[in-house]
MARBA-3410 file (N, C-alpha, C, O; in Angstrom, 1 decimal):
89
-58.5,28.3,-80.3,-58.1,26.9,-80.3,-57.2,26.6,-79.1,-57.4,25.6,-78.3 ~ -56.2,27.5,-78.9,-55.2,27.3,-77.8,-55.9,27.5,-76.5,-55.7,26.7,-75.5 ~ -56.8,28.5,-76.4,-57.5,28.7,-75.1,-58.4,27.5,-74.8,-58.6,27.1,-73.6 ~ -59.0,26.9,-75.8,-59.9,25.7,-75.6,-59.1,24.6,-75.0,-59.5,24.0,-74.1 ~ -57.9,24.4,-75.6,-57.1,23.3,-75.1,-56.6,23.5,-73.7,-56.5,22.6,-72.9
-56.3,24.8,-73.4,-55.8,25.1,-72.1,-57.0,24.9,-71.0,-56.7,24.5,-69.9 ~ -58.2,25.3,-71.4,-59.3,25.1,-70.6,-59.6,23.6,-70.3,-59.9,23.2,-69.2 ~ -59.5,22.8,-71.4,-59.6,21.4,-71.2,-58.6,20.8,-70.3,-58.9,19.9,-69.5 ~ -57.3,21.2,-70.5,-56.2,20.7,-69.7,-56.4,21.1,-68.2,-56.1,20.3,-67.3 ~ -56.8,22.4,-68.0,-57.0,22.8,-66.6,-58.2,22.1,-66.0,-58.1,21.6,-64.8
-59.3,21.9,-66.7,-60.4,21.1,-66.2,-60.0,19.7,-65.8,-60.4,19.1,-64.8 ~ -59.2,19.1,-66.7,-58.7,17.7,-66.5,-57.8,17.6,-65.2,-58.0,16.7,-64.4 ~ -56.9,18.6,-65.1,-56.0,18.6,-63.9,-56.8,18.8,-62.6,-56.6,18.2,-61.6 ~ -57.8,19.7,-62.6,-58.6,20.0,-61.5,-59.4,18.8,-61.1,-59.6,18.5,-59.9 ~ -59.9,18.1,-62.1,-60.7,16.8,-61.8,-59.8,15.8,-61.2,-60.2,15.1,-60.2
-58.6,15.6,-61.7,-57.7,14.6,-61.2,-57.3,14.9,-59.7,-57.3,14.1,-58.8 ~ -57.1,16.2,-59.4,-56.8,16.6,-58.0,-58.0,16.4,-57.1,-57.9,16.0,-56.0 ~ -59.2,16.8,-57.6,-60.4,16.6,-56.8,-60.7,15.2,-56.5,-61.1,14.8,-55.4 ~ -60.4,14.3,-57.4,-60.6,12.8,-57.2,-59.6,12.2,-56.3,-59.9,11.4,-55.4 ~ -58.3,12.6,-56.6,-57.2,11.9,-55.9,-56.9,12.5,-54.5,-56.3,11.7,-53.7
-57.1,13.7,-54.3,-56.7,14.3,-53.1,-57.3,13.7,-51.8,-56.5,13.5,-50.9 ~ -58.6,13.4,-51.7,-59.0,12.8,-50.4,-58.4,11.5,-50.0,-58.0,11.4,-48.9 ~ -58.2,10.6,-51.0,-57.6,9.4,-50.7,-56.1,9.5,-50.3,-55.6,8.9,-49.4 ~ -55.4,10.4,-51.1,-54.0,10.6,-50.8,-53.8,11.3,-49.4,-52.9,11.0,-48.7 ~ -54.7,12.3,-49.1,-54.6,12.9,-47.8,-54.9,11.9,-46.7,-54.2,12.0,-45.6
-55.8,11.0,-46.8,-56.1,10.0,-45.8,-54.9,9.1,-45.6,-54.5,8.8,-44.5 ~ -54.3,8.7,-46.7,-53.0,8.0,-46.7,-51.9,8.7,-46.0,-51.1,8.1,-45.2 ~ -51.8,10.0,-46.2,-50.8,10.8,-45.6,-51.0,10.9,-44.1,-50.0,10.8,-43.3 ~ -52.2,11.2,-43.7,-52.5,11.3,-42.3,-52.3,10.0,-41.5,-51.7,10.0,-40.5 ~ -52.7,8.9,-42.1,-52.5,7.6,-41.4,-51.0,7.3,-41.4,-50.5,6.8,-40.5
-50.3,7.6,-42.5,-48.8,7.3,-42.5,-48.1,8.2,-41.5,-47.2,7.7,-40.9 ~ -48.5,9.4,-41.3,-47.9,10.3,-40.3,-48.2,9.8,-38.9,-47.3,9.7,-38.1 ~ -49.4,9.3,-38.7,-49.8,8.8,-37.3,-49.0,7.5,-37.0,-48.5,7.4,-35.9 ~ -48.8,6.7,-38.0,-48.1,5.4,-37.8,-46.6,5.8,-37.6,-45.9,5.1,-36.8 ~ -46.1,6.7,-38.3,-44.7,7.1,-38.1,-44.4,7.7,-36.7,-43.4,7.4,-36.1
-45.4,8.5,-36.3,-45.2,9.0,-34.9,-45.3,7.9,-33.9,-44.6,7.9,-32.9 ~ -46.2,7.0,-34.1,-46.3,5.8,-33.2,-45.0,5.0,-33.2,-44.6,4.6,-32.1 ~ -44.5,4.8,-34.4,-43.2,4.1,-34.5,-42.1,4.8,-33.8,-41.2,4.1,-33.2 ~ -42.0,6.1,-33.9,-41.0,6.8,-33.3,-41.0,6.9,-31.8,-40.0,6.8,-31.1 ~ -42.3,6.9,-31.3,-42.4,7.0,-29.8,-42.2,5.6,-29.2,-41.7,5.5,-28.1
-42.6,4.5,-29.9,-42.4,3.2,-29.3,-41.1,2.5,-29.8,-40.8,1.4,-29.3 ~ -40.4,3.1,-30.7,-39.2,2.6,-31.3,-39.4,1.2,-31.9,-38.5,0.4,-31.9 ~ -40.5,1.0,-32.5,-40.8,-0.2,-33.3,-40.5,0.1,-34.7,-41.1,1.0,-35.3 ~ -39.6,-0.7,-35.3,-39.2,-0.4,-36.7,-39.7,-1.5,-37.7,-38.9,-1.9,-38.6 ~ -40.9,-1.9,-37.5,-41.5,-3.0,-38.4,-42.0,-2.3,-39.7,-42.8,-1.4,-39.6
-41.6,-2.8,-40.8,-42.0,-2.2,-42.1,-43.4,-2.5,-42.4,-44.1,-1.6,-43.0 ~ -43.9,-3.6,-42.1,-45.3,-3.9,-42.4,-46.3,-3.0,-41.6,-47.4,-2.7,-42.0 ~ -45.8,-2.6,-40.4,-46.6,-1.7,-39.6,-46.9,-0.4,-40.3,-47.8,0.3,-40.0 ~ -46.0,0.0,-41.1,-46.1,1.3,-41.8,-47.0,1.2,-43.0,-47.8,2.1,-43.3 ~ -47.0,0.1,-43.8,-47.8,0.0,-45.0,-49.2,-0.5,-44.8,-50.1,0.0,-45.5
-49.4,-1.5,-43.9,-50.7,-2.2,-43.8,-51.8,-1.2,-43.4,-52.9,-1.2,-44.0 ~ -51.6,-0.3,-42.3,-52.7,0.6,-42.0,-53.0,1.6,-43.1,-54.1,2.0,-43.3 ~ -51.9,2.0,-43.8,-52.1,3.0,-44.9,-53.0,2.4,-46.0,-53.9,3.0,-46.5 ~ -52.7,1.2,-46.3,-53.4,0.4,-47.4,-54.9,0.2,-47.0,-55.8,0.5,-47.8 ~ -55.1,-0.2,-45.7,-56.4,-0.4,-45.2,-57.2,0.9,-45.2,-58.4,1.0,-45.7
-56.6,2.0,-44.7,-57.3,3.3,-44.7,-57.6,3.8,-46.0,-58.7,4.4,-46.3 ~ -56.7,3.6,-47.0,-57.0,4.1,-48.4,-58.0,3.3,-49.0,-58.9,3.8,-49.8 ~ -58.0,2.0,-48.8,-59.1,1.1,-49.4,-60.5,1.5,-48.8,-61.5,1.6,-49.5 ~ -60.5,1.8,-47.5,-61.8,2.2,-46.9,-62.2,3.6,-47.4,-63.4,3.8,-47.6 ~ -61.3,4.4,-47.7,-61.6,5.7,-48.3,-62.2,5.5,-49.7,-63.2,6.2,-50.0
-61.6,4.6,-50.4,-62.1,4.4,-51.8,-63.5,3.8,-51.7,-64.4,4.1,-52.6 ~ -63.8,2.9,-50.7,-65.1,2.4,-50.6,-66.1,3.4,-50.2,-67.2,3.5,-50.7 ~ -65.7,4.3,-49.3,-66.6,5.4,-48.9,-66.8,6.5,-49.9,-67.9,7.0,-50.0 ~ -65.8,6.8,-50.6,-65.8,7.9,-51.5,-66.0,7.5,-53.0,-66.0,8.4,-53.9 ~ -66.1,6.2,-53.2,-66.1,5.8,-54.6,-67.2,6.3,-55.4,-67.1,6.7,-56.6
-68.4,6.4,-54.8,-69.6,6.8,-55.6,-69.5,8.3,-55.9,-69.9,8.8,-57.0 ~ -68.9,9.1,-55.0,-68.7,10.5,-55.2,-67.6,10.7,-56.3,-67.8,11.6,-57.2 ~ -66.6,9.9,-56.3,-65.5,10.0,-57.3,-66.1,9.6,-58.7,-65.8,10.3,-59.7 ~ -66.9,8.6,-58.8,-67.6,8.3,-60.1,-68.5,9.4,-60.6,-68.5,9.7,-61.8 ~ -69.2,10.1,-59.6,-70.0,11.2,-60.0,-69.2,12.3,-60.6,-69.6,12.9,-61.6
-68.1,12.7,-59.9,-67.2,13.7,-60.4,-66.6,13.4,-61.8,-66.6,14.2,-62.6 ~ -66.2,12.1,-62.0,-65.7,11.7,-63.2,-66.7,11.7,-64.3,-66.4,12.1,-65.5 ~ -68.0,11.3,-64.0,-69.1,11.4,-64.9,-69.4,12.8,-65.4,-69.6,13.0,-66.6 ~ -69.4,13.7,-64.4,-69.6,15.1,-64.8,-68.5,15.7,-65.7,-68.8,16.4,-66.6 ~ -67.3,15.3,-65.4,-66.2,15.7,-66.2,-66.3,15.2,-67.6,-66.1,15.9,-68.6
-66.7,13.9,-67.8,-66.9,13.3,-69.1,-68.0,14.0,-69.8,-67.8,14.3,-71.0 ~ -69.1,14.3,-69.2,-70.2,15.0,-69.9,-69.7,16.4,-70.3,-70.1,16.9,-71.4 ~ -68.9,17.1,-69.4,-68.4,18.4,-69.9,-67.5,18.3,-71.1,-67.6,19.1,-72.0 ~ -66.7,17.2,-71.1,-65.8,17.0,-72.3,-66.6,16.8,-73.5,-66.3,17.3,-74.6 ~ -67.7,16.0,-73.4,-68.5,15.8,-74.6,-69.2,17.1,-75.1,-69.3,17.3,-76.3
-69.7,17.9,-74.1,-70.3,19.2,-74.5,-69.2,20.1,-75.1,-69.5,20.7,-76.1 ~ -68.0,20.1,-74.6,-67.0,20.9,-75.2,-66.6,20.5,-76.6,-66.3,21.3,-77.4 ~ -66.6,19.2,-76.8,-66.2,18.7,-78.1,-67.3,19.1,-79.1,-67.0,19.5,-80.3 ~ -68.6,19.0,-78.7,-69.7,19.4,-79.6,-69.6,20.9,-79.9,-69.8,21.3,-81.0 ~ -69.3,21.7,-78.9,-69.2,23.1,-79.1,-68.0,23.4,-80.0,-68.1,24.3,-80.9
-66.9,22.7,-79.9,-65.7,22.9,-80.6,-65.9,22.6,-82.1,-65.4,23.4,-83.0 ~ -66.6,21.5,-82.4,-66.8,21.2,-83.8,-68.0,21.9,-84.4,-68.3,21.8,-85.6 ~ -68.8,22.6,-83.6,-69.8,23.5,-84.1,-71.2,22.9,-84.2,-72.0,23.3,-85.0 ~ -71.5,21.9,-83.4,-72.8,21.2,-83.5,-73.7,21.8,-82.4,-74.8,21.4,-82.2
END
């Protein structure tokens, strides 16, 4: 029982990381590039920091959305299979 719950929790965490990491990494890279640009030009505009990150992350969601849904669908099907195995069907 405990091993089953640990496997489900591990699978859930790995799926969350797999789905969230690409978008977060793109936001991190764009934010770093904007910060370097702001430091070199000494422009301290706050909207310059957030707007490119939001646009890049939305573009990443548009491009990777179908892949993310596929990963989430596979996870859901695995959970249904695990539940059926757990209750003995």
